[in-house]
Structure formats: structure tokens, C-alpha cells
C-alpha positions as CSV (number, residue, x, y, z in Angstrom):
1,X,1.8,18.1,13.1
2,X,5.4,17.7,13.2
3,X,5.8,14.3,11.7
4,X,8.4,13.2,9.4
5,X,7.3,12.7,5.8
6,X,7.1,9.0,4.7
7,X,7.1,7.7,1.3
8,X,3.9,5.4,1.0
9,X,2.9,3.2,-2.0
10,X,-0.8,3.7,-2.4
11,X,-2.5,0.9,-4.3
12,X,-5.1,2.0,-6.9
13,X,-7.8,0.0,-5.0
14,X,-7.7,3.0,-2.3
15,X,-7.8,5.4,-5.1
16,X,-10.8,3.7,-6.7
17,X,-12.8,3.3,-3.2
18,X,-12.1,6.9,-2.2
19,X,-15.5,8.8,-2.2
20,X,-16.4,12.4,-2.3
21,X,-17.8,14.4,0.4
22,X,-21.3,12.8,-0.1
23,X,-19.8,9.2,0.3
24,X,-22.0,7.1,2.5
25,X,-20.0,3.9,2.4
26,X,-17.7,3.5,5.4
27,X,-14.8,2.2,3.2
28,X,-15.3,5.2,0.9
29,X,-15.2,7.6,3.8
30,X,-12.1,5.9,5.4
31,X,-10.2,6.0,2.1
32,X,-11.1,9.6,1.2
33,X,-10.2,10.5,4.8
34,X,-6.8,8.6,4.7
35,X,-5.9,10.5,1.5
36,X,-6.7,13.7,2.9
37,X,-4.5,13.0,5.8
38,X,-1.6,11.9,3.6
39,X,-1.8,15.4,1.9
40,X,-2.4,17.3,5.2
41,X,0.3,15.6,7.1
42,X,2.5,15.9,4.1
43,X,3.4,12.3,3.5
44,X,4.6,11.4,0.0
45,X,3.5,8.9,-2.6
46,X,5.8,6.5,-4.3
47,X,4.5,5.9,-8.0
48,X,6.1,3.3,-10.2
49,X,4.8,3.0,-13.9
50,X,2.5,0.0,-13.3
51,X,0.8,1.7,-10.2
52,X,0.5,5.0,-12.1
53,X,-1.3,3.1,-15.0
54,X,-3.6,1.4,-12.2
55,X,-4.4,4.9,-10.8
56,X,-5.3,6.2,-14.2
57,X,-7.5,3.7,-15.0
58,X,-9.3,3.3,-11.6
59,X,-9.1,6.3,-9.6
60,X,-12.3,8.0,-8.3
61,X,-13.1,11.8,-9.1
62,X,-12.0,12.6,-5.5
63,X,-8.7,10.4,-5.8
64,X,-7.6,12.1,-9.0
65,X,-8.2,15.6,-7.5
66,X,-6.1,14.5,-4.4
67,X,-3.3,13.2,-6.8
68,X,-3.2,16.6,-8.5
69,X,-2.8,18.4,-5.2
70,X,-0.2,16.0,-4.4
71,X,1.6,16.5,-7.8
72,X,1.3,20.2,-7.3
73,X,3.1,20.1,-3.9
74,X,5.7,17.8,-5.4
75,X,4.7,15.0,-3.2
76,X,4.6,12.3,-5.8
77,X,8.0,10.5,-6.2
78,X,8.2,8.8,-9.5
79,X,10.4,5.9,-9.9
80,X,11.1,3.4,-12.6
81,X,11.3,0.5,-10.1
82,X,14.1,-1.7,-11.0
83,X,12.7,-5.0,-12.0
84,X,14.1,-7.6,-9.4
85,X,13.4,-10.8,-11.4
86,X,15.5,-12.7,-8.7
87,X,13.2,-11.5,-5.9
88,X,10.0,-12.2,-7.8
89,X,11.4,-15.8,-8.7
90,X,11.9,-16.2,-4.8
91,X,8.5,-14.9,-4.0
92,X,6.9,-17.3,-6.5
93,X,9.0,-20.3,-5.5
94,X,7.9,-19.7,-1.8
95,X,4.4,-20.0,-3.2
96,X,5.0,-23.0,-5.3
97,X,2.1,-25.2,-3.9
98,X,-0.5,-22.6,-4.9
99,X,-0.7,-21.5,-8.6
100,X,-3.4,-19.0,-7.8
101,X,-1.4,-17.3,-5.0
102,X,1.6,-17.2,-7.6
103,X,-0.4,-15.6,-10.1
104,X,-1.8,-12.9,-7.5
105,X,1.8,-12.3,-6.4
106,X,3.0,-11.7,-9.8
107,X,0.2,-9.4,-10.6
108,X,0.8,-7.1,-7.6
109,X,4.5,-7.4,-7.6
110,X,4.9,-3.7,-8.4
111,X,3.5,-2.8,-5.0
112,X,6.5,-4.7,-3.5
113,X,9.0,-3.1,-5.8
114,X,7.7,0.3,-5.1
115,X,7.8,-0.3,-1.5
116,X,11.3,-1.3,-1.7
117,X,12.1,2.0,-3.6
118,X,10.2,3.9,-1.0
119,X,10.0,3.6,2.9
120,X,8.7,0.1,2.9
121,X,5.0,1.0,3.4
122,X,2.2,-0.3,1.3
123,X,-1.4,1.2,1.8
124,X,-3.9,-1.3,0.0
125,X,-7.4,-2.7,0.6
126,X,-6.4,-6.2,-0.9
127,X,-6.2,-8.5,2.2
128,X,-5.6,-11.5,-0.3
129,X,-2.3,-10.0,-1.5
130,X,-1.4,-9.0,1.9
131,X,-1.9,-12.7,3.1
132,X,0.1,-14.0,0.1
133,X,3.2,-11.8,0.6
134,X,3.0,-12.5,4.3
135,X,3.2,-16.1,3.3
136,X,6.1,-15.4,1.1
137,X,7.9,-13.3,3.8
138,X,8.6,-16.4,5.7
139,X,10.9,-17.5,3.0
140,X,12.1,-14.2,1.4
141,X,13.8,-12.0,3.9
142,X,13.7,-8.7,1.7
143,X,10.1,-8.2,2.0
144,X,9.6,-9.1,5.8
145,X,10.0,-5.6,6.8
146,X,7.4,-4.2,4.6
147,X,4.6,-2.6,6.4
148,X,1.1,-3.2,5.1
149,X,-1.8,-1.0,6.0
150,X,-5.5,-1.3,5.2
151,X,-7.3,1.9,5.5
152,X,-10.7,0.4,5.2
153,X,-10.3,-1.8,8.3
154,X,-11.3,0.4,11.4
155,X,-9.4,-1.7,13.9
156,X,-6.1,-0.9,12.0
157,X,-6.5,2.9,12.9
158,X,-4.6,3.8,9.6
159,X,-5.3,7.6,10.2
160,X,-3.9,7.6,13.7
161,X,-0.9,5.5,12.1
162,X,-0.4,8.2,9.6
163,X,-0.5,11.1,12.3
164,X,2.2,9.2,14.1
165,X,4.5,9.4,11.1
166,X,3.5,6.0,9.5
167,X,6.0,4.1,11.8
168,X,7.5,0.6,11.0
169,X,5.3,-1.2,13.6
170,X,6.2,-4.9,13.8
171,X,2.4,-6.0,13.9
172,X,2.0,-4.2,10.5
173,X,4.9,-6.0,8.7
174,X,4.7,-8.7,6.4
175,X,7.0,-10.8,8.3
176,X,5.1,-10.7,11.4
177,X,3.4,-14.0,12.5
178,X,0.6,-12.5,14.3
179,X,0.1,-9.1,12.4
180,X,-3.0,-7.6,10.9
181,X,-3.0,-10.1,8.0
182,X,-3.7,-13.1,10.4
183,X,-7.3,-13.1,9.2
184,X,-8.6,-11.0,12.1
185,X,-11.2,-8.3,11.2
């Protein structure tokens, strides 16, 4: 297809939702097809230890087979993801008015760390986390440019985005005021 290989952080919720060939759920099919396209287009996956544990615990049979194929093609980039306590502290401080949001941000912070180690691309079904990090991005410059894509949402055209090389489109960035996280479906 001629596109450049991009390092993507693929959340375990995508791996859990990815169905096999007989899947009937639209979300299962979209996640399966998205993973298939990642492999076919030759994008890479960034894997930090916390995310690897989540994948091991939650991945569907289809996603496990996909990951083995990715590993076999040397398309999984393992990184220890340096703990950025300063960054986490700033994210949490930006969410100080909402203890629940702080807890959610801390739980999924490994996605942000992995994105910073890779090409600033997160693929996740978690719209709550996306909104929380978009809110934090108003105060935390380092995460504003992280692109967040939800392959289960048809209007995001995630497969088209992949085919185009997973570009850094402003509307997909956490720092975009009117991005995909703005509550639209």
C-alpha cells in the first residue's frame, strides 16, 4: 500500500473485542478488521509491560493469533516506558476537581507513556479515558498532540486512517477542542 509504518499503542480493550471470522457484533468485526489492517499495512505495535499484561489477560483468541503474527514479523516494539511521575502528577493535578477522573487517568496512564515512546497514536475503545485525557490536555502540553482513535466508532473511519498511514490529524488529537472526543457518536 506504500504507507509508512507507524507505531501504534493498541489498548487491550480492542484485543478483547476483536472477534473471529464468525463474529456478528459490529464492534467485534470493526476491531478484528482494524487489527488485520494493522498487520497488512505493516504498522507496528508499541507494547509496554502494563499493556502487555492487559493483553495477556483480556485478548480474544483472534487477537492472540494476530499478536503472534505481529511478533513473528517483528512488528511489536517492546519498551520499558520510563515512568514519568512528573507528567502523571500534572495530569492528576489538572483533574483535581474530579477524583473519579483522576483514578481513571492513573489506571490508563500506561497508554499515554507508551504513546510518548512511540508515534503518539493510541487506539482504544475507551471513550471515558479519551475525554479525561482530552480534558487534562488543556493544562498538560506534552499530551496535546497524542492522536486517539476508536476503531469501534464508524464515523472515525479508523481503517481509512490506517490506510492513509495513521496521520497525525488535528481533529484526532487530545488537545483538539472539537475533536472526536467531544461527545459526538
